[in-house]
N, C-alpha and C positions, 0 to 999 in steps of 0.2 A: 691816194691814201690807202684805199683798200688793198691795192697791190702789195704795199709794204707790209701790211698785216698778214696777208696770205703767205709772203715769203718768210716772214718771221715764224708763222705757224709751221710751215713746211720744214724750216731749219730745226725748230724745236723738236718736230716729229722724227726727223732723221737722227738727231742727237739722242733723244730718249730711247729710240729703237736700238742704237748701237750700245747704249748704257746697259739695256736689259739683255742684250745677246750674251749667250753662253760662250765659252771658249771655242774657238774654231777647231775643226778637225780637218787635216789634210788627208784626203783618201787617194791612194794610188791602187788602181785596179790593174792587175797583170793577168793577160790572157796567155797562159802558156800552153794552150792546147793547139791542135793542127787546124781548128776551124774557127771562123769568125763567130763572135758572140754578140748578141743584142742586149742593150740595157733596157730592162723591162719593169718599170715601176708599176706596182699593183697595190692598191689599198691606200689608206690615209697617210700612214707614216712614210711610205716610200714616195708618194706623191709630194709630201711636205719636204722630204729630203731633196727632191728634185727642185722644188721651188726655192729652197734656201741655199742651193749650190751656185758657186761662181768659179770658173765658168761652168756652164751646164755640162753634165756628163755627156759624152759622145754617145749617140744611138747605136753605133756599131764599133766594136773594137776588133781590129783585124787579128788574126792568128799570130802569136808570138810578138804581140805589142802591148802597149799599156795606155792608160788614161789617168790623169791626175786632176783633181778639183778640190775645192774648199767647201766645207759646209759649216754654217753658223746659224743656229736656231735663235729666233728672237724671243723664246718663251721666258727665259730667266737667266741671270748671270751665273746660276749655279747648275744649269742643265744644258746639255746638247746631245744630239743623236744623229746618226745616219743609218738608214735602212736602205740597201740596194739589192737588186736582183739582176743576174745576167743569165742568159740562156742561148743555147745553139739549137733549140727546137726540141730536142729530147732531154739533153742534160741541162741541169739548172743549178745555180748557186744563189743562196740567199745569204747575205752578209749583214751584220748589225754591229754597230759600235756605239757605246753610250758613255756619257760623263755625268756624274752627280757629285756635287760638293755638299755632302750630307752632314747634318749636325752630329757632333761627336756625342755618343750616348753618355748621359750623366755628367757631361762636362760644362762647368760654368767657371768663367774666369772672374777675377776679383772685380772687374769693371762691369760685370753683367753680360759680357759678350759670350755667346756660345761658340766654342771652336768648331771648325768644320774639317771634315776629312775627305779629300778628293778620291774618287773611285773612277778608274777607266775600265771599260769592259769591252769585249769583242766576242762574236760568235760567227761561225760558218756552218751552213747546213747544205749538203748536196743531195741531189736526186738524179735518177736516171743514169747513174754510173759516173757522175762528175765528182772529181776530187776538188774540194774547196778548203782554203786555209785563210784564217785571219790572224794577223800579228800586229801588235802595237809596237811600232819601231822607234818612237820618240815621245816624250812628254816634258813639258816645261813647268817645273814646280811654281814658278813665279807668275806666269800668265795663264797656266793650266791648259794651254793649247796642246794638242797631241797630233800624231800622225799614225795612220793605220795603213797596212798593205793587205789588200785582198787579192788572193790568187786563185785562179781557176785553171784546172788541167783536165 
């Protein structure tokens, strides 16, 4: 009988986690340089991005190739982010993409529900002579999922 309760609790945990998860972001990292680059998570947000990714980002991306993975944060249905870092030793790119479904300022509907405004953001910061670019390539207004392309040259 205890096993049945454990399985029920596990199933409820999985369902509640997926209910709370924010919209997924599909990340495509393109290494357009002539050198192989390493995926190097540093700090809390980058390590949480790695933990929330499926499949896990490759540790090495060969020159002129790419890697694609999905990230979904279990924080809230209204929030998701991905912070990633790639380096070839000297050159480095830090990429960030975020989603927030924020309450509309001053907006109350007749039924008391506050409307929300979805916002997708992206940044790319390079150092050591790296060229880094982030571009949101797709978003779904119904599911709020989005795709971002991170490029390093």
